[in-house]
C-alpha positions, 0 to 999 in steps of 0.5 A: 482518497479519491478512489477505493472503499473504506476511507475513514476520518483522521480522528478515527485513524488517530484513535485506532493507532493509539489503541494498537500495541507495539509491535503491530504497525499502524498505517496511514494511507495518504494521497497527499503529494508533498512532504509538508502535507504528508507530515501534516497528515501524519501529525493528525493521525500518529501512525507508525507507518505512512503509506504514500499512495500517489507520486511524491512530488520532488521525491521529498522522502528526506524531508519526511524522514527529517520531520518524522524519523521514527515513522516507516515509509511505504511507497505505492507503485502502480504497476502499469508496465515495464517502467514500474520496475525502474520506478520501484528500483529508484524509489526503493532507495528512499523508503522502507518498503514498496507496495505494488498495486493496480491503480491508475494515477493518470486518470481524471479521478485517480485510481490509487487503490481498492480497484479490485483489478489484478496487474501483471504479476511477472512485473511484480516478481521482477520488482521483488527480485531487484528492488532490495526492499520488502515488497507488499502485493495488492491489486485484485487479490482474493481467496481464489488467486492468493496462492498463485499470487504468493507463488508467482510474486513471492512478496514480503506481505499482502495487502487486501481490500476489495477481495474481502468486501461485499457491497463495500463492507468487510465480509468476514466469510471472504476474509476467513477464506482469504486467510485460509487460502493464503496460509495453506 
């Protein structure tokens, strides 16, 4: 990943994925942009889900599905404006779920997650209402705003990173506060 905290080596991903019992899903977050490279990355990790955090060039979702039909596909949409609503609707036809985040893939060093920034949740709600697939919400979530995020967006699930970290490391106190706020 070109940005964000917490990247781990493929060998460790594979070890973790092998230790997780079904039906718990394991996710490979990949910034690869071609079907060939994504499939190769998956072959090194053997997760049950591939989360594509950058644009998939040529929209080669069918090639990924043909190569690894048992694997679920989640496409990240970086919510940057109204165009993100249309992008999510188009891509939803090809994937199992959408994840909305606050990155900026147009920067020289792409921001593809873990920014700690919040995006316009009204646009996220539009995507939830129109894309027809489960939508996960990420981007600037923390214990102070997660309840509002759930109420405004009504996501299928949440993805949390920087909001439960201190100095780049997982903070169990912040994680407990986040879970409590999200579930109460």
